N, C-alpha and C positions, 0 to 999 in steps of 0.2 A: 725684102731680108735674105741674107744667105740661110742655107738651114747645115748643121751640120753631119755629115754624112759619115757612118763608123763602121769597120769593117768588122762582118761577123765569122762564120766560118767561111770552108771552101763554096766554089760555085757552084756545086753537086747538089746544095742544099736545096729543100724543098721551098723555102720562105724565102725568096730571092729579096725585097724591098717592102719596106713599111713606112709610112707617113701618119704625121698628126696634126691637124691644123685646125686653126677657126674658123668657122664660115664667117662670121662677123666681118672680121679685118680682112681676111684671105691670108693672113699669117700661117704659115709653116712651123709648128712647134719643135719636130722634131722627125728627120728623115735616116733610115738606116740599110744600109744599101749589104749586100753578104759581098766577099771576096770574089774581083775580078769581072764582078758583075757591075754594068757600066748600065746606071739607072738612063731610060730616054725622057731626058728631062722634057721636053718640049710635049710629048705625049701625056706624060705626068701630068706636067701642068694645066694645059688643056681640062684634064678629066677634073684635075682638083678643082680648077676657077668655075667650070661648068658645078660643079657638087654645092659648091660654096654658093652658085646663085639659084640652085635647089627651092624652091617655096613653099613646098611641103617635104618636112623633113622627117620618114617615120622612124622613130628611135627600135632600137633593140633589132632592126631588121637590117640581115644580111644580102646584099645584092652583089652579079657579079657579071661582069663583062670579059667575055671570049675570048680570048687573042688565039694565037699560034700555036705556041707552045705552053704557055701558059696562062692563068685566069687573075683577070682584077676582080678584087672584091673590097666592096666599100660598104660605113653605115655611119649613123650618126648618134652622138654621144650629148650628153648635156654638159654645159649649157649650150655652148654651140659648136660642139666639136665633130670632125670629119678622120674617121681614119680609112686609110687607103691602102690595100695589101695586096700584094705581087708574090703568085704562087704558082707553084708547076701543076700541069694537068691532072695528077696522080694522086697531090696531095687534097684529103680529103676535106670537104668545106665545113662541114662541122668542129675539125679542131680549128679554122679562122676562127669561126664565132664565137670558140671558150677562147682564145687567146685576147681576142679583144673585149669580151666578159671579166678577163682575169686584168687586162690592162686597167680598165675601170676600175675593179674589188681592191687594185692598189694603189689607185690614185697617181700612179704612175703622170697623166698631163699636169694634174697639179703643183707638179715640181720643176717649175717655172725659176728663171734669172729673172729679176723684178726690173731689169733694165733691157736687155735683151728680149724677154718675152719668148726666149728660146728653153728648152731641156736643159737643167744644170747637171753637174757632173752625179751624181748620185740620181738623179733620175734615169739618165742615159746608161747607165749601169747598170738599174734595175732590170728597164727595159730589155736590155742584152741578155742577162742571165734568162728574163723569162721566155725570150727569143727563142735562146739556146735549147731552152726545154720543150718547146712545143717543134723544133725541126726532127725529131724521131718519132712518129707515130707511133711506135711499138712503146715508147716510152710516154707517151702523152696518154696511151690505151690505159696503162697503168695508172697512171693518176687518175683517169675520170673514176675507173673502178672503184681505186679507192678513195675518192670521193663519194661514188656511190655507196659504199661500207659506212663510209662516215654519216651519211644522209641517213642512214641506215638505221644504224644505231642511235642519232640523235632522234630520229620517229619512233624507236622503242622506248626510247628514255623519254619524252614528251609524254608518249601513250601512258608509260608505268607513272608519271607524276602525276594525269589527270587520272587514273584510276585510285590513289594514293588519298587524293585531292576530294573525289569521291567517295571514299571509304570513311575520309573525317567529315566530310557533307553528314554522313548517312550516321555516323557515330553521334554527333551533335543534334540530329534531329531526332534519333534514339533516347538522347540523355533530355531534352528539350518533354517528347511524349511521357518517357520516366516522369521527371518534374511534376508534368501536369497529373497525370495521374495519381501523384500521392500528392498534389494539391487535393483532387478531388475527393482522394480517399479519405483524408483529412476531416474536408468540410462537410462529408458523407457520415463521419463519426460525431461531429459536430451536432449536427443536425439530428442526428440516431438520439444521442443523448438528452438533447432537446425536447425530442418529442416525446421520447419513453419518460419524461419526468412530468410532463403535462397531461402525459397520460395516467402518471403514476395521482399527480391532484387530482384529475377528474376524476376517479375511480374511488377516490379516498372521500372527497364530496358526498358520491352517490351514496358509499356505505353509513357516512354518516347522518345522511337524509332520512334513507331507507331505516336503518336504526331508529330515527329518532319518533317515523313513524308507527314503527312495531312497539317501542314504548309506551306512544301516544295508545294504541288499540288496548293494550294489556292493562292501562289507567283506566281508561273507560269500559272493558270489561268488569275488573275489579268494582268500581262504584255500581256498575248494575247489579250484581252479585250484592253485595251489600244492600242494596235498596229492597 
């Protein structure tokens, strides 16, 4: 299947060539090359076919093939994607990895034509813009720093939310404990009143019995005196 080749910017750019393909079908979804750069098709096809036949494909792992003035980088993605990039020796490897991550995050490989199985115009345009962003390491550094700041803000926000949730949980626990104490206090008062009432009646009965005994003794004493 023929692959679409689209010019990006001048030949002095560090990213010379990019290929996205499917390892299960050996199908090239798309390929881009910079202006005036002639890809070594035999060499690229040989590398791509070899990658498609690789038995153990480690995902999220960037590998390098050293060349004279440029380096080939390749990586595998889901479901059966192959990424092959040719960049100058001076281009930082971490930016190649970041570029592949961005391509996957934006789901560019899924923007395919149903009939040709190649990248559609929207996908090619999205990929072109993304590659242009990654041509300048200084610009990428700003993007990475900005992303780092965003991630830091997200972490701080997540931490604040967790603290708020913990505070709410603490308040709920205090409310539950307070309700339990109130219930115990009411129950204690009820039991206390019952005990007081029971004690009163017991004392009252005791006083009646003692009064009856005293009255009986008085009657007996009067009877003895009369006789």
